[in-house]
C-alpha positions in Angstrom: 11.1 -153.5 84.4 14.7 -153.3 83.1 14.6 -149.6 83.2 13.3 -149.5 86.9 16.0 -151.9 87.6 18.8 -149.6 86.3 17.2 -146.7 88.0 17.4 -148.6 91.3 21.1 -149.5 90.9 21.9 -145.8 89.9 20.1 -144.7 92.9 21.9 -146.9 95.2 25.3 -146.0 93.6 24.5 -142.2 93.8 23.4 -142.9 97.7 26.8 -144.6 98.3 28.7 -142.1 96.5 27.4 -139.1 98.5 27.1 -140.8 101.9 29.2 -139.2 104.9 29.3 -140.8 108.2 30.2 -139.5 111.6 30.6 -141.0 115.0 27.5 -140.8 117.3 27.4 -140.9 121.0 23.9 -140.8 122.8 25.4 -140.2 126.3 28.5 -138.6 126.8 28.2 -137.9 130.3 29.5 -141.2 131.1 31.7 -143.9 129.4 32.1 -143.1 125.6 30.7 -145.7 123.1 31.0 -144.7 119.6 28.4 -145.6 117.1 28.3 -144.6 113.4 25.7 -141.9 112.1 24.9 -141.7 108.5 24.8 -138.0 107.7 21.9 -136.4 105.8 23.1 -133.8 103.5 26.0 -132.7 105.7 29.7 -133.1 105.6 30.8 -131.9 109.0 31.1 -134.1 112.3 31.1 -132.6 115.6 31.5 -133.6 119.2 31.6 -131.8 122.5 34.8 -130.2 123.9 36.8 -132.1 126.5 37.5 -130.1 129.4 40.5 -129.9 131.8 39.1 -132.4 134.1 38.7 -134.8 131.3 34.8 -134.4 131.0 32.9 -133.4 128.2 30.9 -130.3 127.9 27.2 -131.1 127.9 25.6 -127.9 127.5 24.8 -126.8 123.8 26.7 -129.7 122.4 26.2 -132.9 120.6 28.2 -135.9 119.3 27.3 -136.9 115.7 26.6 -135.0 112.4 26.4 -131.6 111.7 27.2 -128.4 113.8 26.9 -127.3 117.3 23.9 -125.4 118.5 26.8 -123.6 120.7 29.9 -123.5 118.6 32.1 -122.5 121.6 31.0 -125.9 123.3 32.1 -128.2 120.4 34.8 -129.2 118.2 34.1 -129.6 114.4 35.7 -131.5 111.7 35.3 -132.4 108.0 36.6 -135.8 107.5 34.4 -139.0 107.8 34.3 -140.4 111.5 36.9 -137.4 112.3 34.8 -136.7 115.6 36.7 -139.2 117.7 37.7 -138.7 121.4 40.6 -136.8 122.0 43.9 -139.1 122.0 46.9 -136.8 121.9 48.9 -137.1 125.3 51.5 -135.1 127.2 53.6 -135.8 130.2 52.0 -133.8 133.2 52.6 -133.2 136.7 51.6 -130.5 139.1 54.6 -131.4 141.6 57.8 -130.4 139.5 59.8 -132.7 141.7 57.5 -135.6 140.9 57.5 -138.2 138.1 55.1 -136.7 135.2 52.5 -139.1 134.1 51.0 -139.5 130.5 47.7 -137.7 130.4 45.1 -137.0 127.3 45.0 -133.4 126.6 41.8 -131.4 126.7 40.7 -129.4 123.8 42.0 -126.0 123.4 41.0 -122.4 121.9 43.9 -121.1 119.8 45.2 -117.4 120.3 44.2 -116.6 117.1 40.5 -118.2 117.1 37.3 -118.4 119.2 36.6 -122.1 118.4 38.0 -125.1 120.0 40.3 -127.7 118.3 42.3 -130.6 119.6 45.6 -129.9 121.6 48.5 -130.8 119.7 51.5 -129.6 121.7 53.4 -130.3 125.0 55.5 -128.1 127.1 57.4 -128.2 130.4 59.5 -125.8 132.5 63.3 -125.2 132.4 65.8 -125.1 135.2 66.8 -122.0 137.1 70.4 -121.2 136.0 73.1 -122.7 138.4 70.4 -124.3 140.7 69.1 -126.9 138.9 65.4 -126.5 140.2 62.5 -126.2 137.8 61.0 -122.5 137.3 57.6 -122.2 138.5 57.0 -118.7 137.5 54.4 -118.7 134.6 55.2 -122.2 133.7 53.3 -125.5 133.6 54.3 -129.2 132.8 51.6 -130.8 130.4 49.6 -130.0 127.5 49.7 -126.7 125.6 51.9 -123.7 126.0 53.4 -121.9 129.1 52.2 -118.3 130.1 55.7 -117.1 130.1 57.2 -119.1 127.2 60.9 -118.0 128.3 60.7 -120.0 131.3 59.8 -123.1 129.3 61.2 -125.3 126.5 60.0 -124.6 123.0 56.6 -126.7 122.7 57.0 -129.9 121.0 54.3 -131.8 118.8 54.5 -135.5 119.3 52.8 -137.5 122.2 54.7 -137.3 125.5 57.4 -135.3 123.9 57.8 -132.9 127.1 60.1 -135.4 129.0 62.8 -134.0 131.0 66.1 -134.1 129.1 68.5 -136.7 130.6 72.2 -137.4 130.3 74.8 -138.8 132.5 78.0 -136.8 133.6 81.2 -138.2 135.6 80.7 -137.9 139.4 83.3 -136.2 141.7 83.8 -137.0 145.2 86.5 -136.1 147.8 89.6 -138.2 148.2 92.5 -137.5 150.2 91.5 -133.6 150.1 91.0 -133.3 146.3 88.2 -133.9 143.9 88.4 -137.3 142.2 86.3 -139.0 139.4 84.1 -141.6 140.8 81.5 -143.1 138.7 78.8 -141.4 137.0 75.4 -139.4 137.8 72.3 -139.2 136.0 71.3 -135.6 135.2 68.0 -134.2 134.2 67.2 -131.0 131.8 70.6 -130.0 131.2 72.7 -129.3 128.2 76.2 -130.7 129.3 78.4 -131.2 132.5 81.0 -129.5 134.4 84.0 -130.7 136.4 86.4 -129.0 139.3 90.1 -128.6 139.3 91.1 -131.3 141.9 92.7 -128.8 144.4 89.3 -126.9 144.6 87.9 -129.7 146.9 85.3 -128.8 149.5 83.5 -131.0 151.9 80.0 -130.5 150.4 78.7 -132.7 147.5 79.8 -131.6 143.9 76.9 -131.0 141.3 78.4 -131.9 137.9 75.4 -131.6 136.2 75.0 -128.5 133.8 76.9 -125.5 133.6 79.4 -124.4 136.3 77.8 -121.9 138.9 77.9 -118.2 138.6 81.4 -116.8 138.0 83.2 -120.1 138.5 84.3 -120.5 134.8 86.3 -116.9 135.2 88.1 -118.2 138.3 89.4 -121.3 136.3 88.5 -123.7 138.9 85.4 -125.2 137.2 85.0 -126.1 133.5 81.8 -126.7 131.6 81.0 -128.9 128.4 78.0 -129.5 126.3 77.8 -133.3 126.1 77.1 -136.4 128.0 80.3 -137.7 130.0 82.3 -134.8 128.6 83.4 -133.7 132.0 86.3 -136.3 132.1 89.2 -134.9 134.2 91.8 -136.7 132.1 90.5 -135.0 129.1 90.8 -131.3 130.1 94.4 -129.8 130.7 95.0 -127.8 134.0 97.9 -126.1 135.3 99.4 -124.5 138.3 98.7 -120.8 138.2 100.6 -118.0 139.9 103.1 -115.4 140.2 106.9 -115.9 139.4 107.8 -115.7 143.2 104.8 -117.6 144.5 105.3 -120.5 147.1 104.7 -123.8 145.1 102.2 -124.8 147.9 100.3 -121.6 147.2 99.9 -122.2 143.4 96.4 -123.0 142.5 95.2 -125.2 139.9 93.3 -123.6 136.9 91.7 -125.0 133.7 93.2 -123.9 130.4 91.1 -122.6 127.5 90.3 -125.1 124.8 93.0 -125.7 122.4 95.8 -125.0 124.9 98.1 -128.0 125.0 100.9 -126.8 127.4 101.7 -125.6 130.9 104.6 -123.2 131.8 106.7 -122.2 134.7 109.6 -120.4 135.4 113.2 -121.8 134.9 114.6 -123.4 138.0 118.4 -123.8 138.2 119.1 -124.3 142.0 116.4 -121.4 142.4 113.9 -119.7 140.4 115.5 -117.8 137.5 114.1 -114.9 135.6 110.5 -113.6 135.6 108.3 -116.2 134.0 105.2 -117.0 135.8 103.1 -120.2 136.2 100.1 -120.8 134.1 98.6 -122.3 130.8 100.0 -121.8 127.3 103.4 -121.7 125.5 105.9 -119.8 126.8 106.5 -117.8 123.5 103.0 -116.8 123.5 102.2 -116.1 127.0 105.6 -115.4 129.1 107.2 -112.2 129.8 110.7 -114.0 130.1 110.8 -116.5 127.3 114.4 -117.4 127.9 113.6 -118.3 131.5 110.4 -120.3 130.8 109.9 -124.0 130.7 107.0 -125.9 129.2 105.3 -129.4 129.8 102.4 -131.2 128.4 100.4 -133.0 131.0 97.9 -131.6 133.7 99.5 -130.2 136.8 103.0 -130.6 135.4 104.5 -127.2 135.9 105.7 -127.7 139.4 109.3 -126.5 140.4 111.6 -129.6 139.7 112.6 -131.8 142.9 115.4 -133.6 141.3 118.4 -134.0 140.5 119.8 -133.7 143.9 123.2 -133.6 145.6 124.7 -132.0 148.6 126.9 -128.9 149.2 128.3 -127.0 152.1 126.9 -123.4 152.5 128.6 -120.4 153.6 128.0 -117.7 156.0 130.2 -114.8 157.6 131.7 -116.0 160.8 134.2 -114.6 163.4 136.3 -111.6 162.1 134.0 -111.2 159.0 135.5 -114.3 157.5 133.5 -117.0 155.6 132.9 -120.1 157.5 131.5 -123.5 155.9 128.4 -125.1 157.3 129.1 -128.2 159.6 126.7 -130.2 157.6 125.7 -130.3 154.0 122.7 -129.0 152.5 120.4 -130.8 149.9 120.4 -129.0 146.5 118.3 -129.5 143.7 119.7 -128.6 140.3 116.4 -128.7 138.4 116.9 -127.4 134.9 120.6 -126.4 135.6 123.8 -128.1 135.5 123.8 -131.0 137.9 126.2 -131.8 140.7 127.9 -128.5 141.3 128.8 -126.5 144.4 130.4 -123.1 145.1 132.7 -121.5 147.7 134.5 -118.4 148.5 137.5 -117.9 146.5 139.2 -116.6 149.7 137.7 -117.1 153.3 139.3 -113.9 154.3 137.7 -111.8 151.4 134.1 -110.8 152.1 133.3 -108.8 149.0 132.3 -110.7 145.7 130.5 -113.6 147.3 126.8 -114.0 148.4 126.0 -115.0 152.0 124.1 -118.4 152.1 125.2 -119.8 148.8 126.9 -123.1 148.3 124.5 -124.7 145.8 125.1 -124.9 142.3 127.9 -123.1 140.3 129.0 -119.6 141.0 126.6 -116.5 140.0 127.7 -114.1 137.4 127.8 -111.3 140.1 130.1 -113.2 142.3 133.6 -112.5 141.3 135.1 -113.9 144.5 133.5 -117.5 144.0 134.9 -120.8 143.1 132.8 -123.6 141.4 133.4 -127.4 142.5 131.8 -130.5 142.4 129.2 -131.9 144.8 130.2 -132.0 148.6 133.8 -130.7 147.5 133.2 -127.0 148.5 135.4 -126.8 151.6 138.6 -125.7 150.3 142.3 -125.2 150.2 142.0 -121.4 150.6 140.7 -122.1 154.0 143.5 -124.5 154.6 146.2 -122.0 153.2 144.9 -119.2 155.3 144.8 -121.2 158.3 148.6 -122.3 157.8 149.2 -118.6 157.4 147.9 -118.0 160.8 149.6 -121.0 162.5 153.1 -121.1 161.1 154.2 -117.9 162.9 153.0 -119.2 166.1 154.9 -122.5 165.8 158.0 -120.6 165.0 157.8 -118.5 168.2 157.2 -121.6 170.2 160.1 -123.2 168.6 
């Protein structure tokens, strides 16, 4: 009796050690209810494939132990109770402008196989460059891979991993004719932000999400960066840019290259001096006239100076080809030059050696018949002396 008892125990232990269980479903045409099925001499579980409409393939398939009568209709696995319903989910939408929803992925056939297996990847389309609309050619938003992989993100392998990338960028709106920072905007599926120069304002709304439009970076009126909220105008240097002889009102603001910390302009001493131009950078690196070039460190700082101011008389040729002072004084800006200086002809009766229209600032080197005076003092003794020389003979005759 003892021997039979031992054999019974060993038999039970053997049976338990070699048992293999799979899930079993009697009717998988409706709601799935999984039961356990103790397999007989097999170590494979099987279930029907889930189709793209969410239903299961009934023809030639089964749910339980063993293998399919029609392998192309089933998914097989080798772990106990591995034949569960698919659970891997991706965000999916047929309308790229709509909100994707999480959906269970149907089974797939890998490119290098003839047998179905559970889906494990998600994908979505990318944006068209410069337009921020999703590419529809050869793309999809959901489970699996795109037909045209270049038009989609790289596949990802965690549930619902194909959500659109989101970040915030500073928003720009027009105020007093210029683009001004005004709050933030939520951006989708872009790698960074962009910003405009203030004076490039237009009436249409500005899109600060993603890169600048085609060719705008090269023009200097748009700058792009690659992080959330990186497009803060206060953190990007821009300078007036243009030719040496350009009118100040016609100079356009341009963004400077990363690492540039200065703006430059021509020297101004009562007028533009030399040949330096307006733009970004240090005079010693960029200017064709270092001696007559000035730099500054703030955005849009490279305007011509408007101070200090003082007044001078100006001179033009009058009756008898003699120099005549203006009736009223003109406002002069010394800028980078010596403040508070005026000039006048050394002799009103001598035409040569003095520049017509002059009066502001010290005498120019080329004017050798010029006298420098203090502010508003350039009406002179020579004029009085010349006048006396004319009047005295007349008085003598009259006497």
